[in-house]
C-alpha positions, 0 to 999 in steps of 0.5 A: 683398840678396835671400834668393831671386832671381826665378829661384827662383820663378815670375815674369813677365820684364819686359824694357826692350823688352817694353812697347814691342813689346807696344804695337806688336803691339797697334797693328799687330794692330788695323790687321790686323783692320780690313784683314781685315774690309775683305777679307772685305767685298769677298770675301763679296759676290762669292763669292771668300771661299767659293772660297778658303775652304779655302786662303787664308781658312783660313790667314787665319782661323787667323792671325787667331785666333792673333794675337788671342790674342797681342794679348790677351797683349800687353794683359795685359802692358801693363795688368796686369803693367806696374803690378805690376812689381818691380825685383830689384836686378841681376836686372831687372824681374819680376812674381810669378805661378804656375807654371800661369800661366807655363806657359800664357803660354809655350805661348800665346806660341808659338801663332803658330808653329802656323800652319805646320801649317795651311800644311803641311796646305793645301799637301799637299792642293794638291800631291796635287791638282796632281801626281796629279789626285786629288780630296781632300775639304776635310773631310780638311783640317779633320779633320787640323787637328783631330787636330793641335790636339787633340794640342797640347791633350793635350800641354798637359794632360799638361804640367800633370799630369806636368810638373816645374818647370823654369827658363826665360828667355823670358816666365817664370822657371819653368814646368812642363816635359816634357823628352822629349815637348817635344823630340819636339814640336820635332822634329815642328815642324822636320820640318813646317816645310819642307813648305809651302815645298817643295810650293808651290815644286814646284807653281809650277815644274811650272806654269812648266815645263809652261806651265800656267794654272790659274784655281783657283790664282790665286796661292795657291801663291806666297802659301803659298811666301812666307808659309811661307818667312818662318818657315823663314828665321827658323828657319834664320838663328837656328840658323846665327847661334847657331853663331857663338858670340862672333863676329858673324854675317855682315851678310846673315844678320843682315838676313835674321833681322831681316826674317823676325823682323819678319814674324813679329812682325806676321804677320797684317797682312803675310799680309793684305797678301800675300793682296791683292797676290798672290792674283788673285781677292782683288786683283780684288775690291779693284780693282773696289770702288775702280774 
């Protein structure tokens, strides 16, 4: 019935659960923002914010920035794309757009995955300080983050300059792509993924074995381990599940994937909750406010 399919030109893909998940993400994001504002109110007055600025709050600030961009994308899907969606026979529901818009949307949709770079750099600094007793200036953390995210921006620019139109099935049907640089980017991401959980676990084991009590840690290592492990579990469970092809993966594996995926969908709110529950300094300020 149609001379061309929506996969022959750039289209946003509107799936049946897209709008429902978009609304859930927006609602949970705003709950997270309110909770984060409450945490800041409690911690700035007492000075805990500045004490934990280069680890816990650095991660939360980046998580907030990533989540805010993602939340704006969900609002775009709800209020802009929802009214323009067109039904393409058996292909589904789509909205015509441009290659540039598709490429940016896909890039921003993965912004939440960039949090592993922040967690990795913070964890490396904490690992060196804990094991080698070497003072690492906080400035190096921000310089490293600047290098990482500058590289990501340059990659996006290079994609627009030298990328070729390629098919996709995530958010859009067609995007600009750089095949080999993208593969290299994925490999770097995979190599970065285990840094935070492994280094944080080693710090925790060292302190338990040597019965060390470090007031400067205050549960930060446990927070980093919990937060970063969720992304690792999601990735590993996805890879293992994919190996089952037409067979159903084990129930335990499916459950792990669902839990890890849910954490990622509403990551910012969960990270704020974990910060309050796990980090002694922050939890103490919350308790003091209500006591």
